[in-house]
DSSP file (Angstrom, degrees, kcal/mol; ACC not computed):
  #  RESIDUE AA STRUCTURE BP1 BP2  ACC     N-H-->O    O-->H-N    N-H-->O    O-->H-N    TCO  KAPPA ALPHA  PHI   PSI    X-CA   Y-CA   Z-CA
    1    1 A M              0   0    0      0, 0.0     2,-0.5     0, 0.0     0, 0.0   0.000 360.0 360.0 360.0 138.4   97.4   89.3   84.5
    2    2 A C        -     0   0    0     44,-0.0     2,-0.5    43,-0.0    43,-0.0  -0.909 360.0-162.3-105.7 124.7   98.6   92.8   83.8
    3    3 A L        -     0   0    0     -2,-0.5     2,-0.6     2,-0.0    43,-0.5  -0.901   9.9-149.7-109.2 132.9   96.3   95.6   84.8
    4    4 A T        +     0   0    0     -2,-0.5    41,-0.2    41,-0.2    39,-0.0  -0.895  36.5 154.9 -97.0 125.7   96.5   99.2   83.4
    5    5 A A  E     -A   44   0A   0     39,-2.1    39,-2.8    -2,-0.6     2,-0.2  -0.977  44.7 -97.7-151.0 157.8   95.2  101.6   86.1
    6    6 A P  E     +A   43   0A   0      0, 0.0    16,-0.4     0, 0.0     2,-0.3  -0.511  42.7 175.3 -76.8 149.2   95.5  105.1   87.3
    7    7 A A  E     -A   42   0A   0     35,-2.4    35,-2.8    -2,-0.2     2,-0.4  -0.961  28.4-122.1-148.0 162.2   97.8  105.9   90.3
    8    8 A R  E     -AB  41  20A   0     12,-1.6    12,-2.8    -2,-0.3     2,-0.5  -0.926  28.4-123.0-110.1 133.0   99.0  108.9   92.2
    9    9 A V  E     + B   0  19A   0     31,-2.8    30,-2.7    -2,-0.4    10,-0.3  -0.634  31.8 173.1 -78.2 122.8  102.8  109.6   92.5
   10   10 A L  E     -     0   0A   0      8,-3.1     2,-0.3    -2,-0.5     9,-0.2   0.769  65.1  -0.9 -97.8 -34.1  103.9  109.7   96.1
   11   11 A A  E     - B   0  18A   0      7,-1.6     7,-2.5    26,-0.1     2,-0.4  -0.990  56.5-155.3-156.7 151.4  107.7  110.0   95.7
   12   12 A V  E     + B   0  17A   0     -2,-0.3     2,-0.2     5,-0.2     5,-0.2  -0.998  20.6 161.5-132.3 136.7  110.3  110.1   92.9
   13   13 A D  E >   - B   0  16A   0      3,-3.0     3,-1.2    -2,-0.4    -2,-0.0  -0.785  56.5 -79.5-139.7-173.9  113.9  109.1   93.1
   14   14 A A  T 3  S+     0   0    0      1,-0.2     3,-0.1    -2,-0.2    -2,-0.0   0.712 126.6  47.2 -64.2 -21.1  116.8  108.1   90.7
   15   15 A E  T 3  S-     0   0    0      1,-0.2     2,-0.3    14,-0.0    -1,-0.2   0.492 123.6 -76.2-101.7  -4.5  115.4  104.6   90.3
   16   16 A G  E <   -B   13   0A   0     -3,-1.2    -3,-3.0    13,-0.2     2,-0.3  -0.999  58.7 -58.8 147.5-148.1  111.7  105.3   89.7
   17   17 A A  E     -BC  12  28A   0     11,-2.7    11,-2.6    -2,-0.3     2,-0.5  -0.948  24.5-132.4-137.0 154.3  108.6  106.3   91.6
   18   18 A T  E     -BC  11  27A   0     -7,-2.5    -8,-3.1    -2,-0.3    -7,-1.6  -0.946  35.7-174.7-102.0 127.5  106.5  105.2   94.5
   19   19 A V  E     -BC   9  26A   0      7,-3.1     7,-2.6    -2,-0.5     2,-0.8  -0.875  29.9-125.7-123.5 155.6  102.8  105.3   93.5
   20   20 A L  E     +BC   8  25A   0    -12,-2.8   -12,-1.6    -2,-0.3     2,-0.5  -0.902  38.1 174.2 -99.2 110.0   99.5  104.7   95.3
   21   21 A L  E >   - C   0  24A   0      3,-3.1     3,-1.5    -2,-0.8   -14,-0.1  -0.967  65.9 -20.0-125.3 115.0   97.7  102.2   93.1
   22   22 A D  T 3  S-     0   0    0     -2,-0.5    -1,-0.2   -16,-0.4     3,-0.1   0.883 128.4 -49.7  55.3  41.8   94.4  100.7   94.3
   23   23 A G  T 3  S+     0   0    0      1,-0.2     2,-0.4    -3,-0.0    -1,-0.3   0.484 121.1  99.1  80.9   2.6   95.1  101.7   97.9
   24   24 A R  E <  S-C   21   0A   0     -3,-1.5    -3,-3.1     2,-0.0     2,-0.4  -0.947  72.8-121.0-125.5 144.1   98.6  100.2   98.0
   25   25 A E  E     +C   20   0A   0     -2,-0.4     2,-0.3    -5,-0.2    -5,-0.2  -0.677  41.4 169.2 -79.6 132.3  102.1  101.7   97.6
   26   26 A R  E     -C   19   0A   0     -7,-2.6    -7,-3.1    -2,-0.4     2,-0.3  -0.947  34.0-113.1-139.5 159.0  104.0  100.2   94.7
   27   27 A R  E     -C   18   0A   0     -2,-0.3     2,-0.3    -9,-0.2    -9,-0.2  -0.730  33.7-176.3 -91.1 144.3  107.2  100.9   92.8
   28   28 A A  E     -C   17   0A   0    -11,-2.6   -11,-2.7    -2,-0.3    20,-0.3  -0.999  26.6-113.7-142.4 143.6  106.9  102.0   89.1
   29   29 A S  B     -d   48   0A   0     18,-3.1    20,-2.6    -2,-0.3     3,-0.2  -0.490  14.4-164.0 -73.6 142.5  109.5  102.7   86.5
   30   30 A T        +     0   0    0     -2,-0.2     6,-0.2    18,-0.2    -1,-0.1   0.139  58.1 112.7-108.6  16.6  109.8  106.3   85.2
   31   31 A L  S    S+     0   0    0      1,-0.2    -1,-0.1     2,-0.1    19,-0.1   0.878  81.9  40.3 -58.2 -41.4  111.7  105.3   82.1
   32   32 A V  S    S+     0   0    0     17,-0.4    -1,-0.2     1,-0.3    18,-0.1   0.854 131.3  25.5 -77.4 -35.9  108.9  106.2   79.7
   33   33 A V    >   +     0   0    0     16,-0.4     3,-1.3    -4,-0.2    -1,-0.3  -0.677  68.1 166.1-129.3  76.2  107.8  109.4   81.5
   34   34 A P  T 3   +     0   0    0      0, 0.0    -1,-0.1     0, 0.0    -3,-0.1   0.661  67.6  70.2 -69.8 -14.3  110.9  110.6   83.4
   35   35 A E  T 3   +     0   0    0     -5,-0.1    -5,-0.0     2,-0.0    -2,-0.0   0.334  67.7 129.0 -87.7   9.4  109.4  114.1   84.1
   36   36 A V    <   -     0   0    0     -3,-1.3     2,-0.3    -6,-0.2     6,-0.0  -0.295  39.0-164.9 -62.7 149.7  106.7  112.8   86.6
   37   37 A T    >   -     0   0    0    -28,-0.0     3,-2.1   -26,-0.0   -28,-0.2  -0.888  33.5 -73.7-132.0 163.6  106.6  114.7   89.9
   38   38 A V  T 3  S+     0   0    0     -2,-0.3   -28,-0.2     1,-0.3     3,-0.1  -0.327 119.3  27.5 -57.0 132.5  105.1  114.0   93.3
   39   39 A G  T 3  S+     0   0    0    -30,-2.7    -1,-0.3     1,-0.3   -29,-0.1   0.177  88.2 133.0  98.6 -16.1  101.3  114.6   93.1
   40   40 A D    <   -     0   0    0     -3,-2.1   -31,-2.8   -32,-0.1     2,-0.4  -0.339  53.8-132.7 -65.5 147.5  100.9  113.7   89.5
   41   41 A W  E     +AE   8  53A   0     12,-0.7    12,-2.6   -33,-0.2     2,-0.3  -0.871  36.8 175.0 -95.0 137.0   98.2  111.3   88.4
   42   42 A V  E     -AE   7  52A   0    -35,-2.8   -35,-2.4    -2,-0.4     2,-0.5  -0.910  35.5-116.8-140.4 163.2   99.6  108.6   86.0
   43   43 A I  E     -AE   6  51A   0      8,-2.4     7,-3.1    -2,-0.3     8,-0.8  -0.922  32.9-164.9-100.9 128.6   98.7  105.5   84.1
   44   44 A V  E     +AE   5  49A   0    -39,-2.8   -39,-2.1    -2,-0.5     2,-0.4  -0.952  13.1 170.3-118.0 132.6  100.7  102.4   85.3
   45   45 A A  E >  S- E   0  48A   0      3,-2.5     3,-1.7    -2,-0.4   -41,-0.2  -0.989  70.7  -8.4-140.8 132.5  100.9   99.2   83.4
   46   46 A A  T 3  S-     0   0    0    -43,-0.5     3,-0.1    -2,-0.4   -42,-0.1   0.848 129.7 -54.2  51.5  39.0  103.3   96.3   84.1
   47   47 A G  T 3  S+     0   0    0      1,-0.2   -18,-3.1   -19,-0.1     2,-0.4   0.646 116.5 110.2  75.4  14.8  105.1   98.4   86.7
   48   48 A T  E <   -dE  29  45A   0     -3,-1.7    -3,-2.5   -20,-0.3     2,-0.5  -0.982  69.1-127.2-127.2 133.5  105.8  101.2   84.3
   49   49 A I  E     + E   0  44A   0    -20,-2.6   -16,-0.4    -2,-0.4   -17,-0.4  -0.677  28.3 179.5 -75.2 122.6  104.3  104.7   84.2
   50   50 A L  E     -     0   0A   0     -7,-3.1     2,-0.3    -2,-0.5    -1,-0.2   0.788  56.6 -14.3 -97.8 -33.3  103.0  105.2   80.7
   51   51 A E  E     - E   0  43A   0     -8,-0.8    -8,-2.4   -18,-0.1     2,-0.3  -0.988  60.4-108.5-164.8 159.3  101.6  108.7   80.8
   52   52 A R  E     - E   0  42A   0     -2,-0.3     2,-0.3   -10,-0.2   -10,-0.3  -0.738  37.5-179.8 -90.7 143.7  100.5  111.6   83.0
   53   53 A I  E     - E   0  41A   0    -12,-2.6   -12,-0.7    -2,-0.3     2,-0.2  -0.861  27.5-103.2-134.6 169.4   96.7  112.3   83.2
   54   54 A D     >  -     0   0    0     -2,-0.3     4,-2.1   -14,-0.1     5,-0.2  -0.506  36.9-104.0 -92.6 168.4   94.6  114.8   85.1
   55   55 A Q  H  > S+     0   0    0      1,-0.2     4,-2.5     2,-0.2     5,-0.2   0.882 117.3  52.8 -62.5 -43.0   92.5  114.1   88.2
   56   56 A P  H  > S+     0   0    0      0, 0.0     4,-2.2     0, 0.0    -1,-0.2   0.912 111.1  47.8 -61.1 -39.0   89.1  113.9   86.6
   57   57 A E  H  > S+     0   0    0      2,-0.2     4,-2.6     1,-0.2    -2,-0.2   0.894 110.7  52.2 -66.0 -38.9   90.4  111.3   84.1
   58   58 A A  H  X S+     0   0    0     -4,-2.1     4,-2.5     2,-0.2    -1,-0.2   0.917 110.1  48.2 -62.3 -43.4   92.0  109.3   86.9
   59   59 A A  H  X S+     0   0    0     -4,-2.5     4,-2.1     2,-0.2    -2,-0.2   0.912 112.2  49.2 -64.0 -42.8   88.7  109.2   88.8
   60   60 A Y  H  X S+     0   0    0     -4,-2.2     4,-2.1    -5,-0.2    -2,-0.2   0.932 113.2  46.2 -61.9 -46.7   86.8  108.1   85.7
   61   61 A L  H  X S+     0   0    0     -4,-2.6     4,-2.5     2,-0.2    -2,-0.2   0.888 110.3  53.2 -65.4 -39.5   89.3  105.4   84.9
   62   62 A A  H  X S+     0   0    0     -4,-2.5     4,-2.3     1,-0.2    -1,-0.2   0.914 110.5  47.8 -61.6 -42.3   89.4  104.1   88.5
   63   63 A A  H  X S+     0   0    0     -4,-2.1     4,-2.4     1,-0.2    -1,-0.2   0.892 111.0  51.2 -65.2 -39.4   85.6  103.9   88.5
   64   64 A A  H  X S+     0   0    0     -4,-2.1     4,-2.3     2,-0.2    -2,-0.2   0.900 109.8  49.3 -65.1 -40.7   85.6  102.0   85.2
   65   65 A V  H  X S+     0   0    0     -4,-2.5     4,-2.2     2,-0.2    -2,-0.2   0.927 111.5  49.2 -64.0 -45.0   88.2   99.5   86.5
   66   66 A K  H  X S+     0   0    0     -4,-2.3     4,-2.3     1,-0.2    -2,-0.2   0.921 111.5  49.5 -59.5 -44.0   86.1   98.9   89.6
   67   67 A E  H  X S+     0   0    0     -4,-2.4     4,-2.2     1,-0.2    -1,-0.2   0.902 108.6  52.4 -63.5 -41.7   83.0   98.4   87.5
   68   68 A A  H  X S+     0   0    0     -4,-2.3     4,-1.4     1,-0.2    -1,-0.2   0.906 111.5  46.6 -62.1 -41.9   84.8   95.9   85.2
   69   69 A Y  H  X S+     0   0    0     -4,-2.2     4,-1.2     1,-0.2    -1,-0.2   0.884 110.2  53.5 -67.2 -37.2   85.9   93.9   88.2
   70   70 A R  H  < S+     0   0    0     -4,-2.3     3,-0.3     1,-0.2    -2,-0.2   0.895 107.7  50.7 -64.4 -39.6   82.5   93.9   89.7
   71   71 A E  H  < S+     0   0    0     -4,-2.2    -1,-0.2     1,-0.2    -2,-0.2   0.810 106.9  54.8 -68.9 -29.7   81.0   92.6   86.5
   72   72 A E  H  <        0   0    0     -4,-1.4    -1,-0.2     1,-0.2    -2,-0.2   0.782 360.0 360.0 -73.2 -26.2   83.5   89.7   86.4
   73   73 A S     <        0   0    0     -4,-1.2    -1,-0.2    -3,-0.3    -2,-0.2   0.482 360.0 360.0 -74.8 360.0   82.6   88.6   89.9
């Protein structure tokens, strides 16, 4: 299953970015959004950063994802 979720960019290098996604550090491609910087909030899907978002939108989306998982359980 592929989940689209908000994440925070922790580091950026020539090969992509390290993001904090659901409490875990993960690698993500910056091919679609190469201008991301440390501290940005982003949407990640299938290991790829799709867009930059602001912090309030990230918080809203994170809460919506949690709620969706809670309803499935």
